[in-house]
N, C-alpha and C positions, 0 to 999 in steps of 0.2 A: 503491500501500498501505501509505504516512504517514497520505494522509488518513482512509481506512478505520479505521485504527486509532482513529485521534482521533476520529471520530463515535462509536466503539464504547464506548473511555469518556467519552465525554461523555455516551452513554445510558445507558449503567452508574451516572453519576453523579447523573443528574437521577432514576432509579426509586429509587434506595435513598435519596431524599430524603421521597420519597412513603409514609405508612404502609402505602395499598388496596396495595400490593405487596411485603408483608412473607413473602408464599406464592411470591415469584418467586426462579429462579437463574439467574445464565447462566456458561453455559461459554461458554468465547473460544482457540482452540487449532489445530494443524494434523490435518485432517482427508483420509485419503487414498481414493482410492475404485481395489481391484483386483480388476476383473474373472475372473469364472471363464466364460470365454466359450464358448460354441458356435454354428455357425448350420450351417442348411442349405447344400447346395453350389452352386455359384456354374456353374449346368448354360449357359447358356449361352455363358459365357468358354470351359469347357472344350472345348464342340464348337468355337466359330470356333478357337479356340486350337489342337485336336488333342490336348487333354492326353485320360487316363483319365476315367471319367465317374465320379464322387463322391470325387474326389481333390485339390478345393480348398474349402477355408472363409475365413471371416472371422475375424480375430481383432483387440482392443482392450484399446490398451497402458493403464497406471497411470498415476493422476494424484495430484498434492495440490494442496489449496490453505487458506485460512484458514475453520474452519470456525466458525458459532457456533451453539450451541443454547439454549434455553429451558427452564425446567421449571417449570409451577403447580403446586406440590405441595397436594393437595386432603387429606390426612391421613398421617398416618407410616407408610402403609403404599402409598398410590397416588400417581402422579403423571402429568402431560401432560406430553411435551416434543417443541416442534418441532423438527427438524433444518435448519438452513441453511448454506448454505456461499458464496463465491464464486463462481463460473461453472466446471465441470471443462472440461480440453481433451484428446481424444482422437486419435489417430491410426487410420487404421482400416486392415489389412494382407491381404494375401490370406495365408492357412496351407495350406500338401501343396505338393505336386505342383514341376514347374521353375519354377512363377514364385512358390515359397513366399517371403513376405516383400513383394512388391509391393506396394507403394503404394498404396492405393485413392484415399483422403481424411483429411479430418479432420473435426470436431465437436464443438462444444461442448453442455453439457447444466448444467440446475437441476435437482437431486431432493430440494425440499423434503418431508420427511416426517413426520407426526402419529405419535407412539408414545405406549400408555399402557404406563407403568412399577408393576411390582409391588415393593417394598421390601420387604428381608427386615429383622428384628430381629435379629442376632447377638449383644447383650449388648455392642458399643461402639459406645459414641454417634461417635466417631471416624472408622468404617468403614461403610460407606453400598452395600452389593452390591444390585444388581436385573437385573433383565428386563422387557423389555417386546417387545408385536404393536404393529405398527398399519398405515398405509398408506403407499406415496409414489406420488407423480407426476412423473414424470418431462421435462420440460419442453427437445427438440431442437432447438440454433437452430445460424445458421452455418455448415450444415455445405457442404462444396463437396470435387469432386473434384481430383484430385492433379495437376500436372501428368505424373508420371510415368504417370498412368493415361491422359490424353491422348493422349500420345504413343504407346503402346500399342496403343491401338485405332487410331489411325492406322496403325501399323505395318501391321494385321491389315485395313487396308481395312476396318474397322467405320465409320469416321467419317472427316473430310476439316479442314482447317485452317479450315473455315468452320462448320463445327460448332458448337453450344453444348452442351457436355458438364456434367451437374452430379448432384449427390449429395446427396439428400432420407432423414430419417432420420423415422418416425412417434414421436409421445410415449409412453409407458408408464404403467399404472395399474397397481404390486402389491402384494404383501403384504413385511413387514418384520418380520425379528425383530429382538431387541438382546440382550445383555448388555453390563456392569459393573460398577463399581462408585466410587461417592466417594468422595474421604478429606478429613476436617476437618484444616483446618490450626488456623486460630480461628474465630471468630464468625463470621468475614464472608468468610475465604477458603479455598480447597479445592482437590486436584485432580479433575482428573476423566480419565476411560477408559474407550470405550466402544467394543465390536464388535458392527456391525449385519450380518445377510444380509440382502440387498436383489434381490427379484424385479422387473428391468427386462428386458420383453421390446421387440423394436422389428421395422420391417421396413427395410429400407433399399434404394435404393431409385438405380440410375446412371437417368438420361435422356441423351438426343440431341433436342436443340432441343424438349425436353418431353417429348419420347415415350420411354416404359419399353424400355430392354433387356435390364434386368439385375434383377430381385428376388430376395433373399435374407432370411432369416427367421432374427434376431442375440438368443442369450439374453445379455447381458451379465453377468443374475446376480451382483452384484461383492461382496465382500466389503469393507467400508466398515469403515474403524479412525478415531478419533479421539481424542487427546489433548490437552489442554489445561489452562488456569486456572479455578478456580471460582469466582464471587462470589456469593455467595446474599445476599440485602437484610435 
């Protein structure tokens, strides 16, 4: 974390020395992904475990990371913003039925998002409210099935101790909507607050020895909230 912060400080210092970057601003702070999740049912699991049909889904937990957004101002009203962050980590659990809360596995993801913002002139140069719309690409990686899931599958005689159980998630492309405000403290420094709603849909796939035994469509669709410090070039 100290190394990441040091790199960001050096980058801001270098950019501020170059006149060509006069239209750039950098926002650094905490960014939280709070899923509003839903999914198709775990029909295979329900059948094997003797659970009621349609009784199970999967859920994804919240996670907070270091956020970095870069703004390029075209004019007083229009700005392009690139949203980035350190990798988010999420646990995946069963939701519903007698196995509610069962640990399915975990994954990491990077959700770079490019947004076109419209900034409103409210007659106060220190307060800069905006709305935005853009496109998100979410890259899932380091997904793995939990030991709890592996033990459960063995107890149901679906797998043996020698089988390789894994979890895979497809990448996602979706729409992003945003609203927020920048608050100017001095010529260069300020505060940044933004809330984004992002369409993230993926297919989660539990495999045994490379063969799929359960697929489920997951709509993560998180609310993404960022609070940070703003530096304008």
